[in-house]
N, C-alpha and C positions, 0 to 999 in steps of 0.2 A: 637465428635458430632454423632450421630445415624443415619441414615439411613434417618427418618423422619425428622430429623431436617434441612430442605433447607433453604438456603441461597438463595436472587436474585442473579446472575452474569451477571452483563452489561459487554459488551465486544464495548469497542471504539477503534478504529481506530489508532494509535499511531502517525502515520503522519500527519492527520491533525485534530484530535482529533471527528471526526464524532463518533455517537453511529452507531452502527451496528447492535445489539443484545439487549437480554433479554431474559434469561436462568438459571436454578438453579441449584446450589450445593450444595455438602454435603463435609465433611472429606476424603471420596474415593474419590470420582471427583476431590478435591482440592490438594489431595498428587497426583493423576495420572498427570495432569496439572504437577507440578513440577516435574516427574521425565522424562516424553517424553518430555518437553519445548511446548506441543501442546492443547490447550484447552481441558479439558473433562466438562462435564456435567450429572448431575441425570437427569432419563427420567421417569417421574411420570408417565406417560402412561404405557411404557414397562416395567418401574422399573429395569430399569440398568443404569450401565453406559456406554454415548455411547461419540464420540469427532465428534467434526463439524466436516464435509469432509470428514470423512471417506469412504464413496459412492463418492460423487463431485467431491474434492479433494481439493478443497475451505476451507483448514485447518488453524486455525487460531495461527499463530505461537505466544507465549507469548514472552510479554516485560515485562514486569512488571505485577505484582496481585498487589493489597491494597486492604487494608479494611476499612470501613468506622468506623467514632469517635464511631458509639455505638456497633459494629461488628457483627450488622445485614444483611453487602450488603456487598458483594465485586465488584471490579472492575476490570476488566479484561486489559492489553491494549498491545493490539497486531498490529503484521501485515499480513495483508492476503494473503495466496500463492492461485495458481489454478488462477478462472481467477477472481480470486477478488467478487462473487458473495455469498453474506451470506446470502441472504435471501432463501428461498424455492422457491419465485414466478421469481427467476431471476436477482432479483435484487439486487443490492451491500449494501443494507441497508435494516431493518427493516422494519425504519421509514422513507423512501421516500416519503408518502405524501405532498406537499404541500413543497417539495425542487427540483425543476427541475433543472436535471441536477451538482444539487451542485455548483451553481454559485453563494454561499456565501462565498466560501473557498480557497480563492487563492493558497493555500498552497499545495487544494488537484488539484490541477492543472497538474501535471507532472505524476501525475496517471491515469486520466481524456487522457491526452494525450495517454498514454503507452495501454490503450483501446482501446483509436479510432486504434492506431496503428494496435490491433489485429483485431477486425472490417472488414480495409481495406483488410487488407493481406486474411482475410475469404471471403470478396466478390468477391475478385479479381479485382476490380475495376482499368481498363486502364489507364481510366482517373486519376488518385488517383496520388498526387505526391506519397504520402508515398509509394505505390507502386512501381510506378518506378523507388523511387530510389531505395527502399529497395532490387529487386530486378537485381541491376546492381551490381557486381563485386568492392568490397570496395567502394560504392559512396559511402555511410554514411560516413563512413571515411574521405574521403577527400572532404567534405562538411563541417565536424569539422573543418580543417583545414583551410578551404577557408573564416569560419565563423568567426573562435578564429582570425584570420588577420586583418581582417573589423573591428573588435571590437577593437584589439589594435589601430589601426588608429585612431580609432573614440575618445578612451579613453583620448586618447592623449592630448587632448584639453579641459579635465576635462566633465561632466558630461550637457548631452544636450538632448536633444529630440532623436537626430541622436544613440548616444550612449545609451539607452536607449531597441531602437529598437533593434539596433545589438545585445546585450546581449541577450534580446529573440530570436531572431535568433539563435545565438549561443546553447542557453540553445533546442530549442524544434531539432537540429542537434545533440546534446549530445546524449539526448533521444533517439532519432532514429536511431544515433551508437550503444547505450546500445541493443539496440534491436536486429538490424545485427548480434553484437556478442552476442547473447543470454544470455544477462546479462538484469537485471533491475535497475531502481533507487530504487528500497525499499533495495536489496541486498547494491547499494553502501553509503545507510542512517544508513544500520545497522554498516557497516563498518566506518562511523565516527564516530557510536555511542560506541563500540568499543576503539576505540580510546580517546574517549572523557574521557569515563571509564576509560581506564588505565593511568591517567592522561597526554599519552603522546599525543593530539591530532595533532602535527605534523609530526605525522612519516607516 
């Protein structure tokens, strides 16, 4: 494909399915994307290849690249690195109108919580439970143990409202412990995906 044979490239979050942005791609940008594992586009205004996040750090790590049935549009399913802000306005997605807080997608909640943790720590709010917990040595790890025990005790009696509440508490503190350990929810999902693709999901 020649440089002037551009195709729209839709970028979709592989974790929650939300559409993040639209760019344009050609053969060179597709090849560069495959080589590096990060999404590259062809800039029509600058007439050159560019990688999303090359200056901001909000890079698009490729999970899967698909072509539509007519071969004239590409879809890149990605995970977002950095602060997760894909749009140049500072929003998570370029399609943010009428999507207040992304409340329609429950699967996005862990990612929203991770961003909330970052915001609370950046603000340094002393009245924040997140800040207090993350600031104490090993406190997030201890909380995971406590919440896990409470979930186990509740789950022994079968599914109840309390069991769901305990599971939510456990997940919240698990995410907080990941943050404390310098890890992310995305990294965990990526490892599960690798195991699934290897045919050994229990490893």
